[in-house]
Residue frames as qw, qx, qy, qz and C-alpha x, y, z in Angstrom:
[[0.003, 0.896, 0.444, -0.020, -0.06, 0.02, 0.02],
 [0.409, 0.510, -0.010, 0.757, 1.24, 3.45, -0.80],
 [0.304, -0.176, -0.511, 0.784, 1.96, 5.97, 1.88],
 [0.254, -0.106, -0.101, -0.956, -0.79, 8.43, 0.69],
 [0.549, -0.346, -0.704, -0.288, -3.44, 5.60, 1.31],
 [0.473, -0.321, -0.629, 0.526, -2.66, 5.77, 5.05],
 [0.044, -0.160, -0.157, 0.974, -2.96, 9.59, 5.10],
 [0.384, -0.186, -0.507, -0.749, -6.17, 9.42, 3.01],
 [0.596, -0.368, -0.708, -0.091, -7.71, 6.80, 5.44],
 [0.341, -0.229, -0.510, 0.756, -6.57, 8.66, 8.44],
 [0.123, 0.087, -0.022, -0.988, -8.40, 11.96, 7.28],
 [0.449, -0.252, -0.649, -0.560, -11.33, 9.92, 6.09],
 [0.489, -0.407, -0.717, 0.286, -11.81, 8.80, 9.73],
 [0.160, -0.274, -0.307, 0.897, -11.38, 12.36, 11.01],
 [0.280, -0.051, -0.332, -0.900, -13.94, 13.80, 8.43],
 [0.513, -0.313, -0.738, -0.306, -16.46, 11.10, 9.22],
 [0.416, -0.382, -0.628, 0.536, -16.09, 11.55, 13.00],
 [0.064, -0.179, -0.094, 0.977, -16.57, 15.29, 12.53],
 [0.306, -0.211, -0.558, -0.742, -19.64, 14.75, 10.49],
 [0.380, -0.383, -0.839, 0.073, -21.57, 13.03, 13.33],
 [0.136, -0.490, -0.523, 0.684, -22.16, 15.84, 15.84],
 [0.117, 0.227, -0.203, -0.945, -22.92, 18.43, 13.06],
 [0.333, -0.127, -0.740, -0.570, -25.34, 16.23, 11.24],
 [0.339, -0.426, -0.816, 0.194, -27.02, 14.89, 14.35],
 [0.092, -0.448, -0.340, 0.822, -27.47, 18.41, 15.94],
 [0.175, 0.154, -0.345, -0.909, -28.71, 19.73, 12.64],
 [0.403, -0.252, -0.747, -0.465, -31.40, 17.15, 12.10],
 [0.329, -0.475, -0.715, 0.393, -32.47, 17.65, 15.75],
 [0.008, -0.876, -0.296, -0.381, -33.10, 21.38, 14.95],
 [0.564, -0.751, -0.062, 0.337, -30.30, 22.50, 17.33],
 [0.273, 0.910, -0.283, 0.128, -27.59, 25.18, 16.76],
 [0.875, -0.321, 0.126, 0.340, -24.09, 24.02, 17.00],
 [0.149, -0.812, 0.312, 0.470, -20.62, 25.57, 16.28],
 [0.831, 0.404, 0.270, 0.271, -19.18, 25.39, 12.77],
 [0.514, -0.137, 0.134, 0.836, -16.30, 27.14, 11.03],
 [0.103, 0.565, 0.447, 0.686, -18.89, 29.50, 9.46],
 [0.392, -0.814, -0.425, 0.067, -20.12, 30.88, 12.84],
 [0.192, 0.679, -0.255, 0.662, -18.85, 34.11, 14.37],
 [0.035, 0.701, -0.674, -0.232, -16.37, 33.61, 15.84],
 [0.719, 0.276, -0.594, -0.234, -15.46, 30.52, 13.77],
 [0.593, 0.028, -0.786, 0.172, -15.78, 27.26, 15.69],
 [0.152, -0.109, -0.681, 0.708, -17.14, 28.98, 18.79],
 [0.415, 0.153, 0.125, -0.888, -20.28, 30.76, 17.83],
 [0.533, 0.275, 0.776, -0.194, -23.49, 28.81, 16.90],
 [0.169, 0.134, -0.624, -0.751, -24.59, 28.13, 13.37],
 [0.705, 0.066, 0.023, -0.706, -28.09, 27.25, 12.27],
 [0.757, -0.010, 0.648, -0.084, -29.36, 23.56, 12.05],
 [0.768, 0.633, 0.078, -0.055, -29.44, 23.85, 8.24],
 [0.184, 0.860, -0.473, 0.063, -25.83, 24.95, 8.26],
 [0.433, -0.444, 0.771, -0.144, -24.91, 22.06, 10.46],
 [0.837, 0.270, 0.450, -0.156, -26.76, 19.57, 8.31],
 [0.652, 0.749, -0.117, 0.030, -25.01, 20.81, 5.15],
 [0.037, 0.782, -0.608, 0.134, -21.65, 20.92, 6.90],
 [0.687, -0.194, 0.675, -0.186, -22.23, 17.29, 8.24],
 [0.842, 0.440, 0.302, -0.075, -23.08, 16.11, 4.85],
 [0.423, 0.853, -0.305, 0.023, -20.12, 17.75, 3.30],
 [0.280, -0.613, 0.724, -0.150, -17.80, 16.02, 5.85],
 [0.802, 0.083, 0.574, -0.145, -19.46, 12.67, 4.89],
 [0.770, 0.637, 0.012, -0.001, -18.82, 13.20, 1.25],
 [0.174, 0.813, -0.542, 0.124, -15.20, 14.21, 1.83],
 [0.543, -0.442, 0.679, -0.220, -14.78, 11.29, 4.22],
 [0.880, 0.206, 0.418, -0.095, -16.17, 8.76, 1.85],
 [0.623, 0.760, -0.173, 0.063, -14.12, 10.05, -1.16],
 [0.040, -0.750, 0.638, -0.170, -10.96, 9.83, 1.01],
 [0.729, -0.196, 0.614, -0.230, -11.87, 6.39, 2.11],
 [0.869, 0.441, 0.222, -0.034, -12.25, 5.26, -1.41],
 [0.384, 0.831, -0.378, 0.138, -9.00, 7.02, -2.54],
 [0.217, -0.631, 0.710, -0.227, -7.16, 5.25, 0.35],
 [0.573, 0.105, -0.778, -0.234, -8.58, 1.85, -0.73],
 [0.301, -0.212, 0.696, -0.616, -10.49, 1.27, 2.53],
 [0.796, 0.127, -0.015, -0.591, -13.07, -0.80, 0.66],
 [0.458, 0.278, -0.844, -0.027, -10.85, -3.84, 0.58],
 [0.808, -0.363, -0.337, -0.320, -12.58, -6.83, 2.34],
 [0.809, -0.179, -0.406, 0.384, -9.62, -7.98, 4.45],
 [0.400, -0.904, -0.009, 0.151, -8.34, -6.12, 7.52],
 [0.717, 0.286, -0.068, 0.631, -5.13, -4.28, 6.62],
 [0.428, -0.276, -0.246, 0.825, -3.10, -1.30, 7.97],
 [0.064, -0.290, -0.239, -0.925, -5.28, 1.32, 6.17],
 [0.522, -0.581, -0.548, -0.299, -8.09, 0.27, 8.38],
 [0.601, -0.471, -0.354, 0.540, -6.03, 1.02, 11.38],
 [0.211, 0.071, 0.100, 0.970, -5.18, 4.45, 9.90],
 [0.305, -0.503, -0.490, -0.643, -8.91, 5.05, 9.44],
 [0.608, -0.619, -0.497, -0.007, -9.68, 4.11, 12.97],
 [0.516, -0.246, -0.217, 0.791, -6.86, 6.15, 14.35],
 [0.009, 0.238, 0.215, 0.947, -8.14, 9.26, 12.50],
 [0.487, -0.562, -0.484, -0.462, -11.80, 8.59, 13.76],
 [0.648, -0.506, -0.450, 0.349, -10.60, 8.00, 17.38],
 [0.423, -0.131, -0.141, 0.885, -8.38, 10.98, 17.52],
 [0.100, -0.329, -0.224, -0.912, -10.83, 13.39, 16.02],
 [0.560, -0.579, -0.523, -0.279, -13.62, 12.07, 18.30],
 [0.594, -0.435, -0.352, 0.578, -11.43, 12.63, 21.46],
 [0.275, 0.041, 0.068, 0.958, -10.53, 16.10, 20.18],
 [0.278, -0.458, -0.419, -0.733, -14.14, 17.02, 19.54],
 [0.595, -0.587, -0.549, -0.010, -15.27, 15.84, 22.92],
 [0.526, -0.349, -0.268, 0.728, -12.71, 17.89, 24.69],
 [0.107, 0.104, 0.191, 0.970, -13.31, 20.97, 22.65],
 [0.371, -0.462, -0.400, -0.699, -17.03, 20.92, 22.80],
 [0.615, -0.514, -0.542, 0.253, -16.95, 19.81, 26.49],
 [0.360, -0.165, -0.183, 0.900, -15.09, 23.07, 27.15],
 [0.147, -0.184, -0.331, -0.914, -17.76, 25.11, 25.22],
 [0.630, -0.385, -0.308, -0.600, -20.82, 23.51, 26.77],
 [0.106, 0.216, -0.824, 0.513, -19.96, 22.69, 30.39],
 [0.533, -0.430, -0.647, -0.335, -22.60, 20.78, 32.27]]
């Protein structure tokens, strides 16, 4: 496997992890931070913006997964790269949004 397949799969995992909170908050009708808010990443964007941002992240993630040959049936190192990207982005999002919305 070529080196760029690992990079593509890592970022596929990151984009797909990032799509989840935006898409879910958007379809639930809730505002949530996006890069388009003021200030970027801190202010709240409308539910429609979040749905669109979530879908864009899904599209980019799927394209990167395809480019990285993640579609192979047998487990191989690109799957590990994908999972690492998904895990790292998920933890980073939980820390970032946990600071913004303390309970």
